[in-house]
C-alpha positions in Angstrom: 0.0 0.0 0.0 1.9 3.0 -1.2 1.7 6.1 -3.2 2.7 6.3 -6.7 4.1 9.9 -6.8 7.1 9.7 -9.0 10.0 12.0 -9.3 11.6 12.7 -12.7 14.6 10.5 -12.0 12.4 7.5 -11.8 10.6 8.1 -15.1 11.1 5.4 -17.8 13.0 6.8 -20.7 13.5 3.9 -23.1 11.3 1.5 -24.8 12.6 -1.3 -22.6 11.3 0.5 -19.5 7.7 0.1 -20.8 5.8 -3.3 -20.6 3.3 -2.4 -23.4 3.0 0.1 -26.2 -0.3 1.6 -25.2 -2.4 1.7 -22.1 -6.0 2.6 -22.6 -7.6 4.2 -19.5 -11.3 4.2 -19.2 -13.1 5.8 -16.2 -16.3 3.9 -15.9 -19.4 5.7 -14.3 -22.6 5.2 -16.4 -21.5 3.2 -19.4 -20.7 -0.3 -18.0 -23.1 -2.0 -20.6 -20.8 -0.7 -23.4 -17.5 -2.0 -21.9 -17.6 -5.5 -23.6 -17.9 -4.0 -27.0 -15.4 -1.3 -26.1 -12.7 -3.8 -25.0 -13.2 -6.1 -28.0 -12.9 -3.1 -30.4 -9.8 -1.9 -28.7 -8.3 -5.4 -28.9 -9.1 -5.8 -32.6 -7.7 -2.2 -33.3 -4.4 -2.8 -31.4 -3.9 -6.2 -33.1 -4.4 -4.8 -36.6 -2.0 -2.0 -35.7 0.6 -4.4 -34.4 0.6 -2.7 -30.9 0.8 -4.4 -27.5 -1.7 -2.9 -25.2 -3.5 -3.1 -21.8 -6.9 -1.7 -20.8 -7.5 -0.2 -17.3 -11.1 0.1 -16.3 -11.5 2.4 -13.3 -14.9 1.9 -11.6 -15.9 5.4 -10.2 -18.8 3.9 -8.3 -21.5 5.2 -10.7 -23.5 2.0 -11.3 -24.0 -0.8 -8.8 -23.4 -3.5 -11.5 -20.3 -1.9 -13.0 -17.8 -3.7 -10.9 -19.3 -7.0 -11.8 -19.1 -6.3 -15.5 -15.5 -5.2 -15.1 -14.6 -8.3 -13.2 -16.2 -10.5 -15.8 -14.3 -8.8 -18.6 -11.0 -8.9 -16.7 -11.5 -12.5 -15.9 -11.7 -13.4 -19.6 -9.0 -11.1 -20.9 -5.4 -10.9 -19.5 -4.8 -7.5 -21.0 -7.7 -5.9 -19.0 -7.3 -4.5 -15.5 -10.0 -3.4 -13.2 -9.7 -0.9 -10.4 -12.5 0.1 -8.1 -12.4 3.3 -6.2 -13.6 3.6 -2.6 -16.3 6.1 -3.6 -17.2 8.4 -6.5 -14.2 10.7 -6.9 -15.0 12.2 -10.3 -14.0 11.5 -13.9 -10.7 13.3 -13.8 -9.6 11.7 -10.5 -10.5 8.3 -11.8 -8.6 8.9 -15.0 -5.5 10.0 -13.0 -5.8 6.7 -11.0 -5.6 4.7 -14.2 -2.7 6.8 -15.6 -0.8 6.3 -12.3 -1.0 2.5 -12.8 -0.4 2.5 -16.6 2.6 0.6 -18.0 2.5 1.7 -21.6 4.8 4.0 -23.5 1.7 6.0 -24.5 -1.5 6.4 -22.5 -4.8 7.0 -24.2 -7.8 8.2 -22.1 -11.3 7.8 -23.3 -14.9 7.6 -22.1 -16.9 4.5 -21.5 -19.9 5.2 -23.8 -18.3 4.4 -27.2 -18.5 8.0 -28.4 -14.8 7.9 -28.6 -14.0 5.4 -31.4 -11.2 3.0 -30.5 -10.3 2.8 -34.2 -9.0 6.3 -34.1 -6.3 5.4 -31.5 -3.5 4.4 -34.1 -3.9 7.8 -36.0 -3.6 9.7 -32.7 -0.6 7.8 -31.7 0.9 8.4 -35.1 0.6 12.2 -34.7 2.5 12.1 -31.4 6.2 12.0 -30.8 8.8 13.1 -28.3 8.4 16.7 -29.3 4.6 16.5 -29.3 3.6 14.4 -26.3 0.0 15.4 -26.2 -2.6 14.6 -28.9 -6.3 15.3 -28.7 -9.0 13.6 -30.8 -11.3 16.3 -31.9 -14.8 15.5 -33.4 -15.7 16.4 -36.9 -19.3 16.7 -35.8 -20.7 16.1 -32.4 -23.7 13.8 -31.9 -24.9 15.5 -28.7 -28.2 17.3 -28.3 -28.3 21.0 -29.5 -28.3 22.4 -26.0 -25.3 20.3 -25.0 -23.3 21.5 -28.0 -24.2 25.0 -27.3 -23.2 24.8 -23.6 -19.9 23.1 -24.6 -19.1 25.8 -27.1 -19.9 28.6 -24.6 -17.7 26.9 -22.0 -14.8 26.6 -24.5 -15.0 30.2 -25.2 -15.1 31.2 -21.6 -12.2 28.9 -20.8 -10.1 30.2 -23.7 -10.5 33.8 -22.3 -9.7 32.6 -18.8 -6.8 30.4 -19.8 -5.0 31.7 -23.0 -2.7 28.8 -23.0 -5.4 26.2 -22.9 -5.8 24.1 -26.0 -9.3 25.2 -27.3 -9.7 21.7 -28.8 -9.4 20.0 -25.5 -11.2 16.7 -25.1 -11.2 13.6 -22.8 -10.1 11.6 -25.8 -6.3 12.1 -25.4 -3.1 10.3 -26.2 -0.4 11.3 -23.8 3.3 10.3 -23.7 3.9 8.4 -20.5 6.6 10.7 -19.0 4.2 13.6 -19.3 1.2 11.7 -18.1 3.0 10.4 -15.1 3.5 14.0 -13.9 -0.2 14.5 -13.4 -0.1 12.8 -9.9 2.3 15.4 -8.7 -0.3 18.1 -8.6 -2.2 16.4 -5.7 -5.4 18.5 -6.3 -8.5 17.2 -4.6 -10.6 18.1 -7.6 -8.2 17.8 -10.5 -8.8 19.1 -14.1 -6.5 17.2 -16.4 -6.6 19.5 -19.4 -5.8 22.5 -17.2 -2.9 20.6 -15.7 -1.7 19.4 -19.2 -1.8 23.0 -20.5 0.4 24.1 -17.7 2.9 21.3 -18.4 3.2 21.5 -22.2 2.1 23.7 -25.1 3.3 21.0 -27.7 0.0 19.5 -28.4 -1.5 18.3 -31.7 -5.0 17.4 -32.8 -6.4 14.7 -35.0 -10.0 14.8 -36.4 -12.0 11.7 -35.4 -15.6 10.7 -35.9 -17.9 11.2 -32.9 -19.5 7.8 -32.1 -23.1 7.5 -31.3 -24.0 6.5 -27.7 -25.7 3.2 -27.9 -26.0 2.4 -24.2 -27.7 4.5 -21.5 -27.6 8.2 -21.4 -25.2 10.9 -20.4 -24.8 11.4 -16.6 -23.6 15.0 -17.0 -26.6 16.9 -15.8 -26.9 20.7 -15.9 -26.0 20.9 -12.2 -22.9 18.7 -12.7 -21.8 20.8 -15.7 -22.1 24.0 -13.8 -20.3 22.5 -10.8 -17.5 21.2 -13.1 -17.2 24.7 -14.7 -17.0 26.4 -11.3 -14.3 24.0 -10.1 -12.3 24.7 -13.2 -12.5 28.5 -12.9 -11.7 28.6 -9.2 -9.0 25.9 -9.2 -7.1 27.1 -12.3 -7.8 30.8 -12.6 -7.8 33.9 -10.6 -10.6 35.3 -12.9 -13.3 35.0 -10.2 -11.2 37.0 -7.7 -10.4 39.6 -10.4 -14.1 39.9 -11.3 -14.9 40.4 -7.5 -12.2 43.0 -7.4 -13.5 44.8 -10.5 -17.1 44.5 -9.2 -16.1 46.0 -5.8 -14.2 48.8 -7.5 -17.1 49.6 -9.8 -19.5 49.6 -6.9 -17.2 52.0 -4.9 -16.9 54.3 -7.9 -20.7 54.4 -8.4 -21.2 54.9 -4.6 -18.6 57.8 -4.7 -20.3 59.6 -7.5 -23.7 59.1 -5.9 -22.3 60.6 -2.7 -21.1 63.6 -4.7 -24.5 64.0 -6.2 -26.3 63.8 -2.9 -23.8 66.3 -1.2 -24.1 68.8 -4.1 -27.9 68.4 -4.1 -28.1 69.0 -0.4 -25.9 72.2 -0.7 -27.9 73.6 -3.6 -31.2 72.8 -2.0 -32.4 70.5 -4.8 -32.4 67.6 -2.3 -34.2 68.1 0.9 -34.6 64.5 1.8 -32.4 61.8 0.2 -35.2 59.3 0.6 -35.6 55.9 2.2 -35.9 54.0 -1.1 -32.6 55.3 -2.7 -30.7 54.8 0.5 -31.9 51.2 1.0 -31.2 50.5 -2.7 -27.5 51.5 -2.2 -27.2 49.7 1.1 -28.7 46.4 -0.3 -26.6 46.6 -3.5 -23.5 47.2 -1.4 -24.3 44.3 0.9 -25.0 42.0 -2.0 -21.6 42.7 -3.7 -19.8 42.2 -0.4 -21.5 38.9 0.1 -20.6 37.8 -3.4 -17.0 38.7 -2.9 -16.9 36.9 0.4 -18.3 33.8 -1.3 -15.7 33.9 -4.0 -12.9 34.2 -1.4 -14.4 31.5 0.6 -14.3 29.1 -2.4 -10.6 29.8 -2.7 -10.0 29.3 1.0 -11.9 26.0 0.8 -9.5 24.8 -1.9 -6.5 25.8 0.1 -7.9 23.9 3.1 -8.4 20.9 1.0 -4.7 21.0 -0.1 -3.6 21.6 3.4 -5.4 18.5 4.8 -3.7 16.4 2.1 -6.7 14.4 1.4 -6.1 11.7 -1.3 -7.2 12.4 -4.8 -8.6 8.9 -4.9 -8.5 5.5 -3.1 -8.4 2.2 -4.8 -10.6 -0.4 -2.9 -10.2 -3.5 -5.1 -8.3 -4.6 -8.2 -9.1 -7.5 -10.6 -7.1 -8.9 -13.5 -3.6 -8.2 -14.8 -0.4 -7.3 -13.0 -0.4 -3.7 -12.4 2.9 -2.4 -11.2 2.6 -0.5 -8.0 -1.1 -0.4 -7.6 -2.1 2.8 -5.9 -4.4 2.9 -2.9 -4.0 6.7 -2.4 -2.6 9.6 -4.2 -1.5 12.6 -2.1 0.5 15.8 -2.8 4.4 15.5 -2.8 
């Protein structure tokens, strides 16, 4: 039982240091029924490409029957490993769990719902090299509902403004060179965001156009509430933008209040204002209190993140493992 935080001196550097060519990491939450087809398509694709591989399925405790499905697949395929987390830690934490236990020279991350076609993996790997350790598979046309595509596009535009270095074509379908991927566990963030972390580590990313597969099993578990929560986590964890907006909002309110004060004083001196009035006074007071509470809330979110890092809570905990021989199976991941 140990942590897999790795220093750069322990990073594998040659082909002999890797046990397989490719590790495919799949966080499993709501698409367990698609896993048998996913694994069979991955195996067929890797065999035709002449690449050795392993598949790591990480159960993020989304469905009660997911672990049974993973165990059944791992029992019949020596190249499939199943890891079950202690509770639901989130897609990005589950993905980092799989990456920390990967043994491939390249690590491919993909969703469990078959919207990411396994057949596109060889082309993504071909686009990557030592100078371009990160490759995103971008969709020619998304098959999501219109509202989902619209919200995703708005999110991309906002993130691009908040993080100028962020690859605007970011996606959970990624091919990452192992030395780069293994550095993700060094952040120790309780609520990680992989694409933000990758954009901080490297700007050498490429993109490959891939078809967007049609979901054939179940439905998306990303509700509007979860999407908004995820967006708030990204902005608060990886950007000072909310604090800056709070500062600008406070400055604007102070300026408006100052000019209103001048107006009231001048009106009082000239006699045009004999009684400022209860309504205008309460409006200013309530507006000021509202802005102050908003700023306090933003600051509180940042303090909460700092407390989480100080407590050194693990990013994830692995409860069970089935199949394969994962080197150094991680039971916890904590900051260095």
